A tleap script that builds the chain and sets N, CA, C and O, in Angstrom:
source leaprc.protein.ff14SB
mol = sequence {
  NMET GLU PHE LEU VAL ARG SER THR THR THR
  PHE PRO SER GLY MET SER ALA GLU ARG ILE
  ALA GLU LEU ARG SER ALA GLU ARG ALA LEU
  ALA MET LYS LEU ARG ALA ASP GLY ILE LEU
  ARG ARG LEU TRP ARG ILE PRO GLY ARG GLN
  GLY THR VAL GLY LEU TYR ARG THR ARG ASP
  ALA THR HIE LEU HIE GLU VAL LEU THR SER
  LEU PRO LEU PHE PRO CYS MET SER ILE GLU
  VAL GLU ALA LEU ALA THR HIE PRO GLN GLU
  ALA GLN GLU SER ALA ALA GLY ALA ASP VAL
  THR ALA ALA ALA PRO ALA ASN GLY ALA SER
  GLY PRO CALA
}
set mol.1.N position { 242.287 86.268 135.647 }
set mol.1.CA position { 243.209 87.378 135.652 }
set mol.1.C position { 242.770 88.390 136.706 }
set mol.1.O position { 241.589 88.517 137.030 }
set mol.2.N position { 243.750 89.094 137.219 }
set mol.2.CA position { 243.442 90.153 138.181 }
set mol.2.C position { 243.710 91.509 137.547 }
set mol.2.O position { 244.639 91.688 136.760 }
set mol.3.N position { 242.854 92.460 137.923 }
set mol.3.CA position { 242.943 93.809 137.385 }
set mol.3.C position { 242.768 94.822 138.504 }
set mol.3.O position { 241.929 94.641 139.387 }
set mol.4.N position { 243.557 95.881 138.468 }
set mol.4.CA position { 243.376 97.015 139.357 }
set mol.4.C position { 242.557 98.041 138.580 }
set mol.4.O position { 242.966 98.486 137.507 }
set mol.5.N position { 241.409 98.411 139.120 }
set mol.5.CA position { 240.486 99.306 138.426 }
set mol.5.C position { 240.306 100.568 139.264 }
set mol.5.O position { 239.850 100.518 140.406 }
set mol.6.N position { 240.674 101.690 138.672 }
set mol.6.CA position { 240.489 103.000 139.316 }
set mol.6.C position { 239.319 103.684 138.623 }
set mol.6.O position { 239.273 103.783 137.397 }
set mol.7.N position { 238.381 104.150 139.426 }
set mol.7.CA position { 237.231 104.827 138.825 }
set mol.7.C position { 236.904 106.102 139.583 }
set mol.7.O position { 237.067 106.199 140.799 }
set mol.8.N position { 236.440 107.064 138.818 }
set mol.8.CA position { 235.962 108.325 139.373 }
set mol.8.C position { 234.565 108.556 138.826 }
set mol.8.O position { 234.325 108.414 137.627 }
set mol.9.N position { 233.652 108.911 139.704 }
set mol.9.CA position { 232.263 109.125 139.301 }
set mol.9.C position { 231.966 110.618 139.290 }
set mol.9.O position { 232.233 111.331 140.257 }
set mol.10.N position { 231.409 111.070 138.180 }
set mol.10.CA position { 230.978 112.463 138.039 }
set mol.10.C position { 229.558 112.450 137.499 }
set mol.10.O position { 229.306 111.971 136.394 }
set mol.11.N position { 228.639 112.977 138.285 }
set mol.11.CA position { 227.237 112.999 137.873 }
set mol.11.C position { 226.963 114.233 137.022 }
set mol.11.O position { 227.502 115.307 137.288 }
set mol.12.N position { 226.128 114.079 136.004 }
set mol.12.CA position { 225.747 115.245 135.192 }
set mol.12.C position { 225.074 116.305 136.066 }
set mol.12.O position { 224.369 115.975 137.020 }
set mol.13.N position { 225.291 117.552 135.742 }
set mol.13.CA position { 224.771 118.639 136.583 }
set mol.13.C position { 223.255 118.613 136.707 }
set mol.13.O position { 222.729 119.046 137.732 }
set mol.14.N position { 222.536 118.127 135.713 }
set mol.14.CA position { 221.080 118.128 135.777 }
set mol.14.C position { 220.469 116.888 136.406 }
set mol.14.O position { 219.245 116.780 136.477 }
set mol.15.N position { 221.290 115.949 136.864 }
set mol.15.CA position { 220.751 114.710 137.435 }
set mol.15.C position { 220.182 114.977 138.827 }
set mol.15.O position { 220.830 115.609 139.661 }
set mol.16.N position { 218.974 114.493 139.067 }
set mol.16.CA position { 218.312 114.745 140.346 }
set mol.16.C position { 218.963 113.940 141.473 }
set mol.16.O position { 219.593 112.908 141.239 }
set mol.17.N position { 218.797 114.430 142.678 }
set mol.17.CA position { 219.311 113.730 143.859 }
set mol.17.C position { 218.663 112.356 144.000 }
set mol.17.O position { 219.304 111.402 144.440 }
set mol.18.N position { 217.391 112.262 143.623 }
set mol.18.CA position { 216.694 110.975 143.696 }
set mol.18.C position { 217.305 109.962 142.742 }
set mol.18.O position { 217.500 108.802 143.102 }
set mol.19.N position { 217.611 110.405 141.514 }
set mol.19.CA position { 218.213 109.505 140.512 }
set mol.19.C position { 219.608 109.067 140.955 }
set mol.19.O position { 219.983 107.908 140.772 }
set mol.20.N position { 220.371 109.982 141.532 }
set mol.20.CA position { 221.703 109.645 142.042 }
set mol.20.C position { 221.590 108.602 143.135 }
set mol.20.O position { 222.362 107.644 143.164 }
set mol.21.N position { 220.623 108.783 144.044 }
set mol.21.CA position { 220.422 107.811 145.125 }
set mol.21.C position { 220.026 106.448 144.566 }
set mol.21.O position { 220.489 105.421 145.062 }
set mol.22.N position { 219.179 106.423 143.544 }
set mol.22.CA position { 218.785 105.150 142.905 }
set mol.22.C position { 219.995 104.447 142.294 }
set mol.22.O position { 220.188 103.247 142.487 }
set mol.23.N position { 220.803 105.197 141.562 }
set mol.23.CA position { 221.987 104.614 140.926 }
set mol.23.C position { 222.977 104.082 141.965 }
set mol.23.O position { 223.529 102.993 141.805 }
set mol.24.N position { 223.193 104.852 143.022 }
set mol.24.CA position { 224.120 104.399 144.077 }
set mol.24.C position { 223.610 103.131 144.757 }
set mol.24.O position { 224.394 102.233 145.063 }
set mol.25.N position { 222.319 103.054 144.992 }
set mol.25.CA position { 221.734 101.871 145.608 }
set mol.25.C position { 221.892 100.652 144.701 }
set mol.25.O position { 222.256 99.569 145.161 }
set mol.26.N position { 221.618 100.836 143.413 }
set mol.26.CA position { 221.769 99.741 142.450 }
set mol.26.C position { 223.233 99.326 142.326 }
set mol.26.O position { 223.537 98.139 142.204 }
set mol.27.N position { 224.123 100.288 142.358 }
set mol.27.CA position { 225.571 100.012 142.281 }
set mol.27.C position { 226.014 99.188 143.484 }
set mol.27.O position { 226.760 98.219 143.341 }
set mol.28.N position { 225.554 99.573 144.659 }
set mol.28.CA position { 225.896 98.864 145.895 }
set mol.28.C position { 225.414 97.413 145.837 }
set mol.28.O position { 226.143 96.496 146.217 }
set mol.29.N position { 224.196 97.213 145.366 }
set mol.29.CA position { 223.635 95.860 145.273 }
set mol.29.C position { 224.441 94.996 144.302 }
set mol.29.O position { 224.734 93.836 144.593 }
set mol.30.N position { 224.794 95.560 143.156 }
set mol.30.CA position { 225.579 94.788 142.195 }
set mol.30.C position { 226.983 94.515 142.732 }
set mol.30.O position { 227.526 93.432 142.514 }
set mol.31.N position { 227.570 95.472 143.423 }
set mol.31.CA position { 228.899 95.261 144.009 }
set mol.31.C position { 228.876 94.111 145.016 }
set mol.31.O position { 229.816 93.318 145.077 }
set mol.32.N position { 227.822 94.022 145.791 }
set mol.32.CA position { 227.707 92.921 146.755 }
set mol.32.C position { 227.606 91.576 146.031 }
set mol.32.O position { 228.173 90.583 146.488 }
set mol.33.N position { 226.895 91.539 144.912 }
set mol.33.CA position { 226.798 90.310 144.122 }
set mol.33.C position { 228.160 89.955 143.527 }
set mol.33.O position { 228.564 88.792 143.541 }
set mol.34.N position { 228.865 90.959 143.005 }
set mol.34.CA position { 230.188 90.712 142.440 }
set mol.34.C position { 231.152 90.208 143.513 }
set mol.34.O position { 232.010 89.371 143.228 }
set mol.35.N position { 231.021 90.703 144.734 }
set mol.35.CA position { 231.840 90.198 145.847 }
set mol.35.C position { 231.497 88.736 146.132 }
set mol.35.O position { 232.388 87.898 146.274 }
set mol.36.N position { 230.209 88.440 146.213 }
set mol.36.CA position { 229.771 87.076 146.496 }
set mol.36.C position { 230.231 86.110 145.406 }
set mol.36.O position { 230.524 84.949 145.689 }
set mol.37.N position { 230.295 86.583 144.164 }
set mol.37.CA position { 230.737 85.757 143.048 }
set mol.37.C position { 232.264 85.663 142.947 }
set mol.37.O position { 232.785 84.930 142.106 }
set mol.38.N position { 232.982 86.403 143.802 }
set mol.38.CA position { 234.445 86.357 143.788 }
set mol.38.C position { 235.086 87.205 142.710 }
set mol.38.O position { 236.282 87.081 142.446 }
set mol.39.N position { 234.305 88.062 142.088 }
set mol.39.CA position { 234.837 88.923 141.021 }
set mol.39.C position { 235.438 90.201 141.595 }
set mol.39.O position { 236.557 90.574 141.243 }
set mol.40.N position { 234.712 90.861 142.463 }
set mol.40.CA position { 235.218 92.061 143.139 }
set mol.40.C position { 235.886 91.589 144.419 }
set mol.40.O position { 235.214 91.240 145.389 }
set mol.41.N position { 237.214 91.580 144.414 }
set mol.41.CA position { 237.971 91.020 145.527 }
set mol.41.C position { 238.176 92.020 146.659 }
set mol.41.O position { 238.060 91.669 147.833 }
set mol.42.N position { 238.479 93.259 146.304 }
set mol.42.CA position { 238.705 94.324 147.297 }
set mol.42.C position { 238.212 95.629 146.699 }
set mol.42.O position { 238.173 95.790 145.479 }
set mol.43.N position { 237.839 96.558 147.566 }
set mol.43.CA position { 237.389 97.867 147.104 }
set mol.43.C position { 237.804 98.905 148.127 }
set mol.43.O position { 237.525 98.767 149.318 }
set mol.44.N position { 238.467 99.938 147.657 }
set mol.44.CA position { 238.893 101.029 148.520 }
set mol.44.C position { 238.281 102.317 147.989 }
set mol.44.O position { 238.091 102.466 146.782 }
set mol.45.N position { 237.971 103.247 148.884 }
set mol.45.CA position { 237.523 104.570 148.448 }
set mol.45.C position { 238.715 105.500 148.504 }
set mol.45.O position { 239.687 105.241 149.212 }
set mol.46.N position { 238.634 106.576 147.759 }
set mol.46.CA position { 239.697 107.571 147.740 }
set mol.46.C position { 239.175 108.777 148.505 }
set mol.46.O position { 238.269 109.462 148.030 }
set mol.47.N position { 239.733 109.050 149.688 }
set mol.47.CA position { 239.232 110.163 150.496 }
set mol.47.C position { 239.241 111.488 149.733 }
set mol.47.O position { 240.206 111.828 149.049 }
set mol.48.N position { 238.142 112.220 149.872 }
set mol.48.CA position { 238.034 113.535 149.263 }
set mol.48.C position { 237.612 113.527 147.806 }
set mol.48.O position { 237.544 114.583 147.176 }
set mol.49.N position { 237.322 112.332 147.253 }
set mol.49.CA position { 236.913 112.234 145.851 }
set mol.49.C position { 235.760 111.255 145.718 }
set mol.49.O position { 235.503 110.458 146.621 }
set mol.50.N position { 235.074 111.315 144.601 }
set mol.50.CA position { 234.052 110.330 144.263 }
set mol.50.C position { 234.735 109.213 143.481 }
set mol.50.O position { 234.352 108.910 142.351 }
set mol.51.N position { 235.743 108.608 144.087 }
set mol.51.CA position { 236.509 107.606 143.377 }
set mol.51.C position { 236.787 106.383 144.210 }
set mol.51.O position { 236.746 106.418 145.440 }
set mol.52.N position { 237.077 105.281 143.506 }
set mol.52.CA position { 237.423 104.029 144.160 }
set mol.52.C position { 238.580 103.366 143.426 }
set mol.52.O position { 238.882 103.680 142.274 }
set mol.53.N position { 239.213 102.441 144.133 }
set mol.53.CA position { 240.199 101.544 143.551 }
set mol.53.C position { 239.714 100.142 143.894 }
set mol.53.O position { 239.488 99.825 145.061 }
set mol.54.N position { 239.556 99.310 142.879 }
set mol.54.CA position { 239.059 97.964 143.104 }
set mol.54.C position { 239.991 96.921 142.540 }
set mol.54.O position { 240.672 97.148 141.539 }
set mol.55.N position { 240.015 95.778 143.192 }
set mol.55.CA position { 240.756 94.621 142.702 }
set mol.55.C position { 239.727 93.624 142.199 }
set mol.55.O position { 238.924 93.104 142.973 }
set mol.56.N position { 239.755 93.362 140.904 }
set mol.56.CA position { 238.804 92.465 140.259 }
set mol.56.C position { 239.529 91.217 139.772 }
set mol.56.O position { 240.676 91.288 139.331 }
set mol.57.N position { 238.853 90.076 139.856 }
set mol.57.CA position { 239.370 88.828 139.291 }
set mol.57.C position { 238.318 88.314 138.307 }
set mol.57.O position { 237.206 87.956 138.695 }
set mol.58.N position { 238.698 88.286 137.019 }
set mol.58.CA position { 237.795 87.834 135.960 }
set mol.58.C position { 238.515 86.846 135.057 }
set mol.58.O position { 239.730 86.671 135.153 }
set mol.59.N position { 237.755 86.202 134.179 }
set mol.59.CA position { 238.348 85.222 133.258 }
set mol.59.C position { 239.385 85.859 132.353 }
set mol.59.O position { 240.443 85.284 132.096 }
set mol.60.N position { 239.066 87.062 131.868 }
set mol.60.CA position { 239.952 87.759 130.933 }
set mol.60.C position { 239.497 89.219 130.839 }
set mol.60.O position { 238.567 89.636 131.529 }
set mol.61.N position { 240.167 89.983 129.977 }
set mol.61.CA position { 239.848 91.408 129.835 }
set mol.61.C position { 238.437 91.625 129.296 }
set mol.61.O position { 237.764 92.581 129.683 }
set mol.62.N position { 237.993 90.756 128.418 }
set mol.62.CA position { 236.636 90.882 127.875 }
set mol.62.C position { 235.599 90.706 128.974 }
set mol.62.O position { 234.614 91.443 129.026 }
set mol.63.N position { 235.817 89.736 129.847 }
set mol.63.CA position { 234.895 89.530 130.965 }
set mol.63.C position { 234.892 90.749 131.883 }
set mol.63.O position { 233.832 91.176 132.340 }
set mol.64.N position { 236.076 91.315 132.157 }
set mol.64.CA position { 236.140 92.527 132.987 }
set mol.64.C position { 235.338 93.645 132.321 }
set mol.64.O position { 234.587 94.350 132.996 }
set mol.65.N position { 235.487 93.814 131.020 }
set mol.65.CA position { 234.746 94.852 130.303 }
set mol.65.C position { 233.238 94.652 130.479 }
set mol.65.O position { 232.500 95.611 130.708 }
set mol.66.N position { 232.790 93.403 130.370 }
set mol.66.CA position { 231.367 93.105 130.563 }
set mol.66.C position { 230.916 93.475 131.968 }
set mol.66.O position { 229.836 94.036 132.153 }
set mol.67.N position { 231.742 93.159 132.952 }
set mol.67.CA position { 231.409 93.481 134.345 }
set mol.67.C position { 231.318 94.990 134.536 }
set mol.67.O position { 230.342 95.490 135.094 }
set mol.68.N position { 232.333 95.713 134.074 }
set mol.68.CA position { 232.364 97.163 134.287 }
set mol.68.C position { 231.228 97.875 133.560 }
set mol.68.O position { 230.639 98.809 134.102 }
set mol.69.N position { 230.915 97.447 132.347 }
set mol.69.CA position { 229.844 98.121 131.607 }
set mol.69.C position { 228.466 97.777 132.156 }
set mol.69.O position { 227.483 98.442 131.830 }
set mol.70.N position { 228.387 96.734 132.995 }
set mol.70.CA position { 227.108 96.400 133.628 }
set mol.70.C position { 226.838 97.238 134.877 }
set mol.70.O position { 225.726 97.218 135.404 }
set mol.71.N position { 227.832 97.966 135.349 }
set mol.71.CA position { 227.660 98.773 136.564 }
set mol.71.C position { 226.654 99.901 136.311 }
set mol.71.O position { 226.748 100.594 135.299 }
set mol.72.N position { 225.707 100.086 137.209 }
set mol.72.CA position { 224.718 101.156 137.025 }
set mol.72.C position { 225.342 102.541 136.869 }
set mol.72.O position { 224.794 103.388 136.163 }
set mol.73.N position { 226.480 102.779 137.520 }
set mol.73.CA position { 227.127 104.087 137.440 }
set mol.73.C position { 228.082 104.205 136.255 }
set mol.73.O position { 228.692 105.257 136.067 }
set mol.74.N position { 228.227 103.152 135.453 }
set mol.74.CA position { 229.197 103.160 134.357 }
set mol.74.C position { 229.097 104.400 133.468 }
set mol.74.O position { 230.133 104.974 133.132 }
set mol.75.N position { 227.895 104.842 133.070 }
set mol.75.CA position { 227.827 106.027 132.203 }
set mol.75.C position { 228.405 107.296 132.848 }
set mol.75.O position { 228.745 108.250 132.149 }
set mol.76.N position { 228.513 107.303 134.165 }
set mol.76.CA position { 229.016 108.476 134.883 }
set mol.76.C position { 230.471 108.309 135.330 }
set mol.76.O position { 231.012 109.165 136.030 }
set mol.77.N position { 231.099 107.203 134.922 }
set mol.77.CA position { 232.429 106.880 135.431 }
set mol.77.C position { 233.528 107.136 134.406 }
set mol.77.O position { 233.346 106.980 133.198 }
set mol.78.N position { 234.663 107.532 134.941 }
set mol.78.CA position { 235.916 107.548 134.207 }
set mol.78.C position { 236.727 106.401 134.811 }
set mol.78.O position { 236.946 106.374 136.022 }
set mol.79.N position { 237.176 105.451 133.979 }
set mol.79.CA position { 237.791 104.228 134.481 }
set mol.79.C position { 239.174 104.025 133.867 }
set mol.79.O position { 239.375 104.227 132.670 }
set mol.80.N position { 240.114 103.625 134.708 }
set mol.80.CA position { 241.448 103.218 134.271 }
set mol.80.C position { 241.670 101.797 134.758 }
set mol.80.O position { 241.378 101.479 135.911 }
set mol.81.N position { 242.187 100.941 133.882 }
set mol.81.CA position { 242.393 99.532 134.213 }
set mol.81.C position { 243.852 99.177 134.026 }
set mol.81.O position { 244.480 99.554 133.037 }
set mol.82.N position { 244.384 98.442 134.998 }
set mol.82.CA position { 245.731 97.896 134.895 }
set mol.82.C position { 245.645 96.392 135.099 }
set mol.82.O position { 245.162 95.926 136.131 }
set mol.83.N position { 246.116 95.630 134.110 }
set mol.83.CA position { 246.191 94.180 134.270 }
set mol.83.C position { 247.349 93.875 135.217 }
set mol.83.O position { 248.401 94.510 135.139 }
set mol.84.N position { 247.158 92.911 136.105 }
set mol.84.CA position { 248.179 92.560 137.085 }
set mol.84.C position { 248.747 91.183 136.775 }
set mol.84.O position { 248.022 90.276 136.366 }
set mol.85.N position { 250.042 91.040 136.973 }
set mol.85.CA position { 250.719 89.755 136.807 }
set mol.85.C position { 251.410 89.422 138.130 }
set mol.85.O position { 251.869 90.313 138.845 }
set mol.86.N position { 251.477 88.151 138.437 }
set mol.86.CA position { 252.102 87.712 139.685 }
set mol.86.C position { 253.602 87.976 139.639 }
set mol.86.O position { 254.277 87.631 138.670 }
set mol.87.N position { 254.106 88.586 140.689 }
set mol.87.CA position { 255.536 88.834 140.833 }
set mol.87.C position { 256.216 87.506 141.167 }
set mol.87.O position { 255.640 86.703 141.901 }
set mol.88.N position { 257.424 87.249 140.652 }
set mol.88.CA position { 258.099 85.978 140.936 }
set mol.88.C position { 258.239 85.682 142.435 }
set mol.88.O position { 258.114 84.527 142.841 }
set mol.89.N position { 258.492 86.684 143.250 }
set mol.89.CA position { 258.617 86.467 144.691 }
set mol.89.C position { 257.291 85.993 145.283 }
set mol.89.O position { 257.268 85.105 146.135 }
set mol.90.N position { 256.203 86.581 144.834 }
set mol.90.CA position { 254.872 86.184 145.292 }
set mol.90.C position { 254.582 84.739 144.890 }
set mol.90.O position { 254.030 83.961 145.667 }
set mol.91.N position { 254.966 84.400 143.658 }
set mol.91.CA position { 254.744 83.042 143.157 }
set mol.91.C position { 255.527 82.024 143.982 }
set mol.91.O position { 255.022 80.937 144.265 }
set mol.92.N position { 256.750 82.365 144.369 }
set mol.92.CA position { 257.575 81.457 145.181 }
set mol.92.C position { 256.940 81.236 146.540 }
set mol.92.O position { 256.883 80.104 147.019 }
set mol.93.N position { 256.460 82.306 147.173 }
set mol.93.CA position { 255.838 82.187 148.492 }
set mol.93.C position { 254.555 81.379 148.412 }
set mol.93.O position { 254.271 80.575 149.300 }
set mol.94.N position { 253.773 81.587 147.349 }
set mol.94.CA position { 252.533 80.826 147.188 }
set mol.94.C position { 252.829 79.351 146.977 }
set mol.94.O position { 252.141 78.492 147.528 }
set mol.95.N position { 253.851 79.053 146.179 }
set mol.95.CA position { 254.214 77.668 145.902 }
set mol.95.C position { 254.715 76.959 147.157 }
set mol.95.O position { 254.517 75.756 147.327 }
set mol.96.N position { 255.369 77.727 148.035 }
set mol.96.CA position { 255.901 77.159 149.266 }
set mol.96.C position { 254.823 77.023 150.342 }
set mol.96.O position { 255.073 76.461 151.408 }
set mol.97.N position { 253.631 77.536 150.060 }
set mol.97.CA position { 252.530 77.446 151.013 }
set mol.97.C position { 252.577 78.516 152.086 }
set mol.97.O position { 251.886 78.407 153.099 }
set mol.98.N position { 253.384 79.551 151.880 }
set mol.98.CA position { 253.485 80.626 152.868 }
set mol.98.C position { 252.220 81.466 152.845 }
set mol.98.O position { 251.630 81.700 151.790 }
set mol.99.N position { 251.813 81.916 154.023 }
set mol.99.CA position { 250.682 82.821 154.136 }
set mol.99.C position { 251.230 84.234 154.036 }
set mol.99.O position { 251.702 84.790 155.028 }
set mol.100.N position { 251.172 84.822 152.842 }
set mol.100.CA position { 251.756 86.139 152.638 }
set mol.100.C position { 251.024 87.224 153.417 }
set mol.100.O position { 251.591 88.293 153.642 }
set mol.101.N position { 249.793 86.988 153.832 }
set mol.101.CA position { 249.062 87.997 154.597 }
set mol.101.C position { 249.513 88.016 156.048 }
set mol.101.O position { 249.237 88.977 156.766 }
set mol.102.N position { 250.197 86.978 156.488 }
set mol.102.CA position { 250.638 86.904 157.876 }
set mol.102.C position { 252.158 87.068 157.969 }
set mol.102.O position { 252.752 86.702 158.983 }
set mol.103.N position { 252.783 87.602 156.946 }
set mol.103.CA position { 254.237 87.769 156.930 }
set mol.103.C position { 254.657 88.734 158.018 }
set mol.103.O position { 253.898 89.623 158.404 }
set mol.104.N position { 255.886 88.549 158.514 }
set mol.104.CA position { 256.443 89.430 159.541 }
set mol.104.C position { 256.641 90.817 158.980 }
set mol.104.O position { 256.842 90.957 157.774 }
set mol.105.N position { 256.592 91.863 159.814 }
set mol.105.CA position { 256.829 93.223 159.346 }
set mol.105.C position { 258.212 93.332 158.710 }
set mol.105.O position { 259.132 92.594 159.062 }
set mol.106.N position { 258.344 94.269 157.764 }
set mol.106.CA position { 259.586 94.438 157.019 }
set mol.106.C position { 260.759 94.776 157.927 }
set mol.106.O position { 261.900 94.476 157.573 }
set mol.107.N position { 260.523 95.394 159.095 }
set mol.107.CA position { 261.612 95.761 159.967 }
set mol.107.C position { 262.106 94.599 160.813 }
set mol.107.O position { 263.026 94.767 161.613 }
set mol.108.N position { 261.512 93.430 160.649 }
set mol.108.CA position { 261.942 92.236 161.369 }
set mol.108.C position { 261.344 92.103 162.741 }
set mol.108.O position { 261.614 91.121 163.433 }
set mol.109.N position { 260.534 93.066 163.164 }
set mol.109.CA position { 259.935 92.982 164.507 }
set mol.109.C position { 258.922 91.849 164.541 }
set mol.109.O position { 258.250 91.568 163.548 }
set mol.110.N position { 258.824 91.223 165.657 }
set mol.110.CA position { 257.837 90.149 165.803 }
set mol.110.C position { 256.533 90.737 166.298 }
set mol.110.O position { 256.480 91.893 166.718 }
set mol.111.N position { 255.497 89.947 166.246 }
set mol.111.CA position { 254.182 90.379 166.682 }
set mol.111.C position { 254.109 90.448 168.187 }
set mol.111.O position { 255.143 90.376 168.852 }
set mol.112.N position { 252.909 90.586 168.753 }
set mol.112.CA position { 252.720 90.687 170.200 }
set mol.112.C position { 253.237 89.432 170.900 }
set mol.112.O position { 253.115 88.317 170.392 }
set mol.113.N position { 253.805 89.642 172.055 }
set mol.113.CA position { 254.369 88.516 172.819 }
set mol.113.C position { 253.335 87.879 173.707 }
set mol.113.O position { 253.637 86.920 174.417 }
savepdb mol mol.pdb
quit
């Protein structure tokens, strides 16, 4: 299953800069492992905030919960999860073998000549 995960990180006021750096380093290392394992598919940051939007692929919601609670920053995070389902149009294109990432622009313009 795929899930869109929005998270915002807020550190407690008394947390030292050293501890924050340790947690961020551990978070980065685990994120790289999750990417290598195919669980964390995409990750975007939200400009101006301590937040991210991630696309996760897990066996089910329970597996996603296990992944998220294993994050070093989890105790400092506010998380919203949306389960994603394939849109019928997307399913048709996938079944036809179309490369949806290379689709023509919506305005019908072609790529470079």
